[in-house]
C-alpha positions in Angstrom: -47.6 -10.4 8.6 -44.3 -8.9 9.9 -44.2 -6.7 13.0 -43.1 -3.7 10.8 -46.2 -4.1 8.6 -48.4 -4.5 11.7 -47.0 -1.4 13.3 -47.4 0.6 10.1 -51.1 -0.5 9.9 -51.7 0.4 13.5 -50.1 3.9 13.3 -52.0 4.5 10.0 -55.3 3.6 11.7 -54.5 5.8 14.7 -53.7 8.8 12.4 -56.9 8.1 10.4 -59.0 8.2 13.6 -57.2 11.4 14.7 -57.9 13.0 11.2 -61.6 12.1 11.5 -61.6 13.6 14.9 -60.3 16.9 13.6 -63.6 17.1 11.6 -66.1 15.5 14.0 -64.7 17.2 17.1 -65.0 14.1 19.4 -62.3 15.5 21.8 -61.1 18.9 22.7 -58.4 20.6 20.6 -56.1 20.6 23.6 -56.4 16.9 24.2 -56.1 16.3 20.4 -52.7 18.0 20.4 -51.5 16.0 23.4 -52.6 12.6 21.8 -51.0 13.6 18.5 -47.7 14.5 20.1 -47.7 11.2 22.0 -48.3 9.1 18.8 -45.7 11.0 16.9 -43.1 10.6 19.7 -43.8 6.8 19.9 -43.6 6.5 16.1 -40.3 8.4 16.0 -38.9 6.1 18.7 -40.0 2.9 17.0 -38.6 4.1 13.6 -35.3 5.0 15.3 -35.1 1.6 17.0 -35.6 -0.2 13.7 -33.1 2.1 11.9 -30.5 1.3 14.6 -31.2 -2.4 14.4 -31.0 -2.4 10.6 -27.6 -0.5 10.6 -26.3 -2.9 13.3 -27.2 -5.9 11.2 -25.9 -4.5 7.9 -22.7 -2.9 9.2 -22.0 -5.4 12.0 -21.0 -2.8 14.6 -19.1 -4.2 17.5 -20.5 -4.5 21.0 -19.3 -2.1 23.7 -17.3 -4.8 25.4 -15.5 -5.7 22.2 -14.9 -2.0 21.4 -13.3 -1.4 24.8 -11.2 -4.5 24.5 -9.8 -3.4 21.2 -9.2 0.2 22.4 -7.3 -1.1 25.4 -5.2 -3.4 23.2 -4.4 -1.1 20.2 -4.3 2.4 21.7 -1.1 1.7 23.8 0.6 0.2 20.7 -0.4 3.3 18.6 0.9 5.6 21.3 4.2 3.7 21.5 4.7 3.8 17.7 4.0 7.6 17.6 6.6 8.0 20.3 9.1 6.0 18.3 8.5 7.9 15.1 8.5 11.3 16.7 8.5 14.0 13.9 9.6 11.4 11.3 7.4 9.3 9.1 6.4 5.6 9.1 3.3 3.6 8.5 1.8 0.9 10.7 -1.0 -1.6 9.9 -2.9 -4.3 11.8 -2.7 -7.8 10.4 -6.2 -8.4 12.0 -7.8 -5.0 11.7 -10.3 -3.8 14.3 -11.9 -1.6 11.7 -11.2 -0.5 8.1 -10.1 2.9 9.6 -7.8 1.8 12.4 -5.3 4.5 11.5 -7.8 7.3 11.9 -9.4 5.7 14.9 -6.1 5.3 16.8 -4.1 8.2 15.2 -1.4 6.5 13.2 -0.4 6.4 9.5 -1.9 3.4 7.8 -2.8 2.1 4.3 -6.2 0.7 5.2 -9.0 3.1 4.8 -12.8 3.2 4.2 -13.8 6.5 2.8 -16.2 8.0 0.3 -13.5 10.5 -0.9 -10.9 7.8 -1.6 -8.5 8.6 -4.4 -9.7 6.2 -7.1 -6.5 6.4 -9.3 -4.3 5.5 -6.3 -6.7 2.8 -5.2 -6.7 1.3 -8.7 -2.9 1.1 -8.5 -3.2 -0.6 -5.1 -5.6 -3.1 -6.5 -3.2 -3.9 -9.4 -0.5 -4.5 -6.7 -2.6 -7.1 -4.9 -4.3 -5.1 -2.1 -8.0 -5.7 -1.5 -10.3 -3.0 -2.8 -14.0 -3.0 -3.8 -15.4 -2.0 -7.2 -15.9 1.6 -6.1 -12.5 1.9 -4.4 -14.1 3.1 -1.2 -12.6 0.3 0.8 -8.8 -0.4 0.7 -7.5 -3.1 3.0 -3.9 -3.9 4.1 -4.0 -7.6 5.1 -3.0 -10.3 2.6 -0.1 -8.9 0.6 3.7 -9.4 0.3 6.8 -8.1 1.9 7.6 -6.1 -1.2 4.6 -4.0 -0.6 5.2 -3.7 3.1 8.6 -2.2 2.4 7.8 0.0 -0.7 4.9 1.6 1.1 6.8 2.2 4.3 5.0 -0.3 6.5 7.6 -0.1 9.3 5.4 -1.5 12.0 2.9 -4.4 12.2 0.4 -5.2 14.9 0.8 -9.0 14.5 -1.9 -11.2 15.9 -1.4 -15.0 15.5 0.3 -14.5 12.1 3.3 -16.5 11.0 6.6 -14.6 11.2 7.5 -12.2 8.4 11.1 -12.0 7.2 12.8 -8.8 8.5 10.1 -8.1 11.1 11.1 -8.4 14.8 9.4 -7.6 18.1 9.9 -4.0 19.3 9.9 -4.9 23.0 8.9 -7.7 25.4 6.2 -5.4 26.8 4.6 -5.1 23.4 5.2 -8.5 21.9 2.5 -8.1 19.3 4.2 -5.0 17.8 6.9 -5.8 15.3 9.3 -3.6 13.3 10.2 -4.0 9.6 13.9 -3.5 9.2 13.5 -3.2 5.4 10.8 -0.5 5.2 11.3 2.6 3.0 10.4 6.1 4.0 7.7 8.1 2.3 9.8 8.4 -0.9 12.6 6.9 -2.9 15.1 8.7 -5.1 15.3 7.2 -8.6 18.4 8.2 -10.6 17.7 9.9 -14.0 14.0 9.9 -13.3 11.2 7.4 -12.6 9.4 5.8 -15.6 6.1 4.1 -15.0 6.1 0.4 -14.7 3.8 -1.5 -17.0 1.0 -3.1 -15.0 -1.3 -5.9 -16.0 -4.9 -5.3 -15.0 -5.9 -8.9 -14.2 -7.3 -10.0 -10.8 -5.0 -13.0 -10.4 -2.0 -13.8 -8.2 0.5 -14.0 -11.1 -0.5 -10.6 -12.4 -0.2 -9.0 -8.9 3.3 -10.6 -8.5 4.4 -9.3 -12.0 3.1 -5.8 -11.2 4.9 -5.7 -7.8 8.1 -6.9 -9.4 7.8 -4.3 -12.2 7.3 -1.5 -9.8 10.3 -2.4 -7.6 12.5 -2.9 -10.7 11.4 0.6 -12.0 12.6 2.0 -8.7 15.9 0.1 -8.6 16.5 0.2 -12.4 17.2 -3.5 -12.4 15.6 -6.8 -13.6 15.5 -8.8 -10.4 13.2 -11.8 -10.1 11.8 -11.9 -6.6 9.0 -14.5 -6.8 8.8 -18.0 -8.1 5.8 -20.4 -8.0 6.2 -23.9 -6.6 4.0 -26.9 -6.4 2.6 -29.3 -3.8 4.1 -32.7 -3.0 0.8 -34.0 -1.8 -2.9 -33.2 -1.4 -5.2 -34.8 1.1 -8.9 -34.4 2.1 -11.7 -36.5 3.7 -14.2 -34.5 1.6 -15.5 -35.0 -1.9 -13.7 -33.0 -4.5 -15.5 -32.0 -7.7 -15.1 -29.1 -10.1 -14.6 -28.0 -13.7 -11.9 -25.9 -15.3 -10.1 -23.8 -12.6 -12.8 -24.3 -10.0 -12.6 -26.7 -7.1 -15.5 -27.7 -4.8 -15.1 -29.4 -1.5 -18.3 -31.1 -0.2 -18.6 -32.8 3.2 -19.9 -36.4 3.0 -23.3 -37.0 4.5 -21.8 -39.7 6.8 -19.2 -37.4 8.2 -19.4 -36.0 11.7 -17.1 -33.1 11.0 -18.3 -29.5 11.2 -16.2 -28.2 8.4 -14.5 -29.1 5.1 -10.8 -29.0 4.7 -7.9 -29.9 2.5 -4.2 -30.4 3.4 -1.3 -29.7 1.1 2.2 -31.0 1.4 5.0 -28.6 0.3 8.8 -28.4 0.4 10.0 -24.9 1.1 13.5 -23.8 -0.2 16.0 -22.1 2.0 15.8 -18.3 2.4 12.1 -18.1 1.6 9.1 -16.1 2.6 6.1 -18.1 1.3 2.5 -17.3 0.4 -0.6 -19.2 -0.6 -3.2 -17.8 -3.0 -6.8 -19.2 -2.8 -8.8 -17.1 -5.2 -12.6 -16.5 -5.2 -13.7 -18.6 -2.2 -17.4 -19.1 -2.1 -18.9 -20.3 1.2 -22.1 -22.2 1.5 -22.7 -20.7 4.9 -22.8 -16.9 4.5 -22.6 -16.5 8.3 -19.2 -18.3 8.5 -17.0 -16.8 5.8 -13.7 -17.5 7.5 -10.7 -19.8 6.6 -8.6 -21.5 9.3 -5.0 -21.9 8.1 -2.8 -24.4 10.0 0.9 -24.8 9.3 3.0 -27.7 10.6 6.6 -28.7 10.2 6.9 -32.3 9.1 10.7 -32.3 8.3 11.2 -34.9 11.0 9.3 -38.0 10.0 9.0 -39.0 13.6 7.4 -35.8 14.8 5.0 -33.1 13.5 5.6 -29.7 14.9 2.8 -27.1 14.8 4.0 -23.7 13.7 1.0 -21.5 13.4 -2.8 -21.6 13.2 -4.9 -18.5 12.4 -8.2 -17.4 10.9 -8.6 -15.1 7.9 -11.7 -13.3 6.7 -11.0 -13.9 3.1 -13.6 -11.6 1.7 -11.8 -8.4 2.7 -8.1 -9.3 2.4 -5.6 -9.4 -0.4 -4.6 -12.4 -2.4 -1.6 -13.7 -0.5 -1.9 -15.7 2.7 1.3 -15.5 4.8 2.7 -19.0 5.5 5.9 -17.8 7.2 9.6 -17.3 6.7 12.2 -20.1 6.5 16.0 -19.8 6.5 16.5 -23.5 5.6 14.8 -26.1 3.5 11.6 -27.2 5.4 8.8 -29.7 4.7 5.4 -28.4 5.6 1.8 -29.5 5.8 -0.6 -26.6 5.2 -4.3 -27.2 6.1 -7.1 -25.0 4.9 -10.3 -25.6 6.9 -13.6 -23.8 6.4 -15.4 -24.0 9.8 -19.2 -24.5 9.9 -19.4 -25.0 6.1 -20.5 -28.3 4.4 -19.3 -27.0 1.0 -16.9 -24.4 -0.4 -15.8 -23.5 -3.9 -12.6 -21.8 -4.9 -10.3 -21.5 -7.9 -7.0 -23.3 -8.3 -4.6 -22.5 -5.4 -1.0 -21.4 -6.0 2.0 -21.3 -3.7 4.7 -18.5 -4.1 8.2 -18.2 -2.8 9.8 -14.8 -2.2 13.6 -15.0 -2.4 14.5 -13.2 0.8 18.2 -12.7 -0.2 17.3 -11.0 -3.5 14.6 -9.0 -1.6 16.9 -7.8 1.1 19.6 -6.8 -1.4 17.2 -4.6 -3.4 15.6 -3.1 -0.3 19.0 -2.1 1.1 19.6 -0.3 -2.2 16.3 1.5 -2.0 16.8 2.4 1.7 20.1 4.1 0.9 18.1 6.2 -1.6 15.2 7.0 0.7 15.3 10.7 1.8 15.1 11.5 5.5 11.5 12.6 6.1 10.2 15.0 8.7 6.5 15.8 9.2 5.6 19.5 9.1 2.3 21.4 9.2 0.2 20.3 6.3 3.1 18.5 4.7 6.5 16.9 4.8 10.1 18.0 4.6 12.7 15.7 2.9 16.5 16.0 2.8 18.7 14.0 0.5 22.2 13.8 -1.0 22.6 12.3 -4.4 25.4 12.4 -7.1 23.0 12.8 -10.0 19.7 14.3 -10.8 16.5 12.2 -10.8 13.0 11.9 -9.4 11.7 11.3 -5.9 8.9 8.7 -6.1 6.4 9.3 -3.4 3.8 6.8 -2.0 1.3 9.6 -1.7 -1.9 9.6 -3.7 -1.6 12.3 -6.4 -3.8 15.3 -5.8 -3.7 18.8 -7.4 -3.6 20.2 -3.9 0.0 19.2 -3.4 2.8 21.7 -4.1 6.6 21.3 -3.9 9.7 23.4 -3.3 13.3 22.5 -3.6 15.4 24.8 -1.4 12.6 27.3 -1.4 12.1 27.3 -5.2 8.8 26.0 -6.5 8.9 22.8 -8.6 6.3 20.7 -10.4 4.5 17.7 -8.8 3.8 15.1 -11.4 1.8 11.9 -11.6 3.6 8.5 -11.2 1.8 5.3 -12.2 -1.3 7.5 -12.6 -2.1 7.4 -8.9 1.1 8.4 -7.0 3.5 11.4 -7.2 7.0 12.2 -8.2 9.1 15.3 -8.1 12.2 16.0 -10.2 15.2 17.1 -8.1 18.8 18.1 -8.9 22.0 16.4 -7.9 23.7 17.3 -4.6 22.4 17.9 -1.1 19.0 19.6 -1.1 15.8 20.0 0.9 12.4 19.1 -0.7 9.2 20.5 1.0 5.8 19.2 0.1 2.6 21.0 1.3 -1.0 20.3 0.9 -3.8 22.8 0.4 -7.1 21.5 -1.0 -7.5 22.3 -4.7 -10.2 24.9 -5.1 -10.4 25.8 -1.4 -8.8 29.3 -1.9 -11.2 30.1 -4.8 -14.1 28.8 -2.7 -13.1 31.1 0.2 -12.9 34.1 -2.1 -16.3 33.3 -3.6 -17.8 32.9 -0.2 -16.5 36.3 1.0 -17.6 38.0 -2.2 -21.0 36.4 -1.9 -21.4 37.9 1.7 -20.2 41.3 0.5 -22.6 41.3 -2.4 -25.5 40.3 -0.2 -24.6 43.1 2.3 -24.4 45.6 -0.6 -27.7 44.4 -2.1 -29.4 44.4 1.2 -28.1 48.0 1.9 -29.2 49.5 -1.4 -32.6 47.7 -1.5 -33.4 48.9 2.0 -31.9 52.3 1.8 -34.5 55.0 2.9 -35.7 57.0 0.0 -35.6 60.8 0.3 -39.1 62.4 0.2 -39.7 64.7 -2.7 -41.4 68.2 -2.8 -41.3 71.1 -0.4 -42.6 71.5 3.1 -46.1 72.9 3.6 -46.0 76.3 5.4 -48.5 76.6 8.2 
């Protein structure tokens, strides 16, 4: 019998005795009230204790020491970024998030968010672009995507913890070595000559579909047909564990005679020059549900006489995107990439794939988009953008579409339209102009009017129903 059941039985028995007492009058009414109050207070305290413990177990809240450590680490970085941005606009995200809501917690613009009022259309688009979301779109996570998405969505800063280097990212200062700046990031919007036409997305949860969708979106913005990504294959595969599987599924099982505490596999790859590379390991299933982490170790083996360790970092693969960062390389390099699954005797995953991002093609197209990215200034409840273009077009905005947004070009109201079903675009004329976007929640004005009318109607109703009635007849003469 569990302690919860035992406590329920004991409290039930106590209340039964007290109920009988209310009839038999064993004790005085005064003492009865005191005993009842004590039992109710104890019961409320016990219930609260079990509620807190249950929430702690389910939501895995951090300890006070961990919380303070993260605040002391992240808060100065967030303050520095806000100082650098000023009244402008840029996003920042953490490669190893403290929470799903780091942006709200530390006051910076971020993609990651856990919210019950998440924009489902925008989140669906983000899922199609390779970001991690759950089935209800309440949870959107930044880690585990590509440089293309960093730049298109204006991720100008990264809090980088033990991650391999990203092409175009460089440390902001020696004092904040974990804060890096993306030299290829867009602003909040991009001007698209002659209008933006929705890219065709494939709604399949696999790396190749995410890559195709990302490429399609960027090409829709640049009006080009650039190929950014190519898959490449391993030169070797090594493991001390037993490999089994069927179809696209692979299972690693630790031999019973092994003294290791994990299972692992090592891939040999040759990376072409001017590459940012990624590894996709879909649908990992861990035997140990208390150790759902993957350790990625990257080593340079270009020199046959010496192996040089480049990076080693952990990834919680259940809440990240599909692309594990393996680093940026300016020249051809031979690597060994080891995937280890600590404290697991067995794991299962689908067929892995390696992807190369051509950094030269990437930088060329990002430079074009940066030249078309309007200067952005944050204003009350909105943003102000200024641009100069030789032809008319649309400004594509990486803001979730909502009916509460309104737009004006040089003070004249213009329409805000959907882009890709989840984002926004505004048609603008050629020349030098100013676009202002402001947000006022849809339906709030009507709600305020109804609220005020309701109060006035209640006051009127209360006045007339309680108005003193004049007495009829004439006064009696004495």
